[in-house]
N, C-alpha and C positions, 0 to 999 in steps of 0.2 A: 475096228473100233466102232461101236454104235452107241449113240447117246440119245437124249430125248428129241433133239431137233436136227441132228446132223448124222448122216450115214457115211461111213468112211470105208473104202475098200482099196485094194491094190490089184491092178491088172498089169502084170509084167513089171516094167519100170515106172509105171504111172500110178500116182496116188489120186484117187477120185473122192471128192468131197461133195456129197449131195445134200442140199438144203431140204429139210423134210418137215414142213408144216403145211401140207397140201390143203387143209381145211380153211386156211387163211392166205392162200396163194404165197406161201413162204414169206410172210411178213416178218421182218427182222425185229426180234425182241432181244433184250439184254442177255438172256440165257443162250439164245442161238449164237450171238456174237462171241460169247465166252467159249462155247463149244467149237465154233469155227476156228478161233485162235488156238485152242488146244489141238485140234486136228492138224492145223498147219504146223504147229510145233512138232508133233509126232512124226508127220511125213517128212518134214525138213530134216529131222535128225536121222532118218533112215537112209543110209548110204546107198541102198539099192534103188531108191526112188530118184528118177531123173527129172520129173516134172509133175506138177499138180494140175488137176482139172477141177474146177468148181462149177456145179450145175444145179439145176432145180428139177422141174418136171416139164411135161409138155405144155401145161397151162401157164406156168410162171417160173422164171428164174427166181425172182423175188419182187413182190409187189410194193416194196418200200418198207419204211419203218412201221412197226406195230402201233398204229394211232391210238388204239385202246390203252396200250401200256403208257403212251406218252400223255394221255389225258390225266394221269395221276399226278403229273408235275404241276407245281404251283404257278410257274410262269414260263414264258417262252425261253428265257435264259437258262432255266433249269435243265432243259433238253440238252444243252451243251456242256453239262457238268462232266468231269472226267470219266465217270463210270458209264455214261450213256454214249457219248459221241467221240471218245478218244480212247486211249489205252488199247484194249483188244480190238476196237473197231479198225485200227490201222494195221493190225498184224499181217493181213494178207499182202498189203503193199510193201512190206519189208522182207518178204520171203526171198531167200537167196537162190531158190530154184525157179526155173521158168513156170509161170502160172498162166492158165488158160481158162477163160470163162466160156462155157458152152451154154449159150442162151437160146431158149425157146420160150415163146409166150412173153409175158410182161417182165420188164426190167425197169421198174419205176422208182423214182426218188432214190432212197438208199440202195435199192437193188441195182439201179443204173450205176450208182457210185461204186458199189461192190464190184460190178463187172469192170469198171474203169480202173480199179486197183490192180487188175491182172495185166500181165504183159501182152496178152493177145486175147481177142474176143472172136469166137466162132459163133455167128448168129444164124439161126434157122430162118427160113422164110417167114415164120410166124412171129419172130422176135419183134417186140415193140418197146422202144426205149423212150423215156421221158422223165422230166423233172416237174412233177405236178404240184410240189409243195408251194409253188408261188401262187397257186389258186386256193390254198387252204386258208380259211379265215377263222380266227379264234374268237 
């Protein structure tokens, strides 16, 4: 399965979900989260798949939420509306198969949270985790 922001492949009994917005260091937008949830659904339903790996690229696992997309919201509380920060956002954490975050480069904000939703994290020496939203001023 290939979609706009997610690449999905199967290698043996492992389903691989690759975040694919390299031009913005895999910033998490609404469409990407929806595609991620659909990929988890598909791989979880496949009896031949024993585990899922979520990864990005060498520069970034995911550099956090897409701030440009968030700028369209009228207030800070709008960010937490069901469509943006709930529903499909939590889908990875409810997967019944083991999930592994393979992290290289940045895993910041929502990207760090996405990695933490997995059962295991394999971090490359280049992995950098952080919650930078505490420094964002509106």
